[in-house]
Steps between C-alpha positions, in 0.01 A plus 500: 500500500510859620769738384820573688584877482817686610359822623679819599425621858356859489452548873544329841358671809410412848138534589504371856730299717620208282243578231640611164358621170702395186398633156627348180454582140369224264252588235417144389440368847299811601264456202438132593427551872172491685406601851570211747777345289863475620854477373756245599820700562851358506675620805878457450700229327540292821124436542332234280143587591345834381287706737130567402412872523155629416454799272412817692440730203574549132548839338597480127797271476580525884418210731507565871548239760454555880638231729623435853844380580459155648811305401822513304333515168280798569789667687706463186223650305454795734864597433481525121537855367378695201686411181554139603302217332253249637425158348122463537281216372131569429241627539382178673172367643134585463415855623179658612193493272431870514122554569279757335334587820594732788803332660663482844866400526621365836862479572706403795864602561721407206194341340388860429724575194338263240166671567632843385535349145150365529366841611669666224351259250145498645199555264292677763539695829729342757515513876816382673529336843861478604620335822850526666658415838584858586565854364857430411387210277247693296576513124361628175206687652551813277520284200171326574336843579598604149297224330229414756184683611550412863797352693469356851812423700501274808778417732525224765620741764288801410796722415346586162156500365244262645607292802456135415466267202391561144186316565353799698477744207445227260188380670370864533545543121323160419212589739439827304470303183582598137810286478486180290871405509796474743861409424761437765863421564680442834543250776282194473328566833391846377387373167291228663320767703446711191356194310267425792358854496457496119313168535283654770393794291491306166787690335737334257852475632838422346809422714863486424671224694852565634646152468863418498620432148790308351506486122210751435382305194301201649768227491615473869174504679646697796209739487215241502191607671161340564205633293162366384419437132164587335337194648627594854753211495820559682816542286854637529570810293829669430500863602756589239311383192141439616514816723633689682146653468203267577129546556484514871215236496736254342762524767517242786612729787742326738472556872 
């Protein structure tokens, strides 16, 4: 069973509308964490279920989480202040298998933060392709520029960067060649498109599935998702313990 840690909050800042960055100090948890993993955070005494929040970055004993306020739990979390304590369980799940080759990280919206930790941990050069709805939703670009060789930003409305989806610059990069691995996180429809492009250009792809979670430790089956085993037989996997990161070719993409 993963450890529960009572961590002191070091910082809480607003990155964009309803998007918060919370940093806690916990040396033991920081040392155990890998890119793509998450923590289950207790959000107040009145809420039985914890909230799964991916790791955005780790520096020394400091763990950073970036999340969007979507309900009462994350709203409670967004109001915590430095000096207060958080009850966190983790790290949980299987993260990215960090490749040795040149890497492209592809993120969409609040699926972008976990890729920063991956980019910081990369063993080779990294190119980031980051997609957002509009300029006012763009986050963490400077942080990605600090650790990546190139950073491409796309917006749905064209108010920042390239007008359109992340698949535009991604396909341009894959056409040029030289990349052997892609990792992604974001909405399912975006990741499906990323996986299809990687299959087209024969590039290994890992995806992090954003499934709703209950217990976070594999008992409740709320986060069950359809995958294929090594013999291409359909099975149900649990995103919290079998994932959240999967080989894109193993995922049965729902329409």
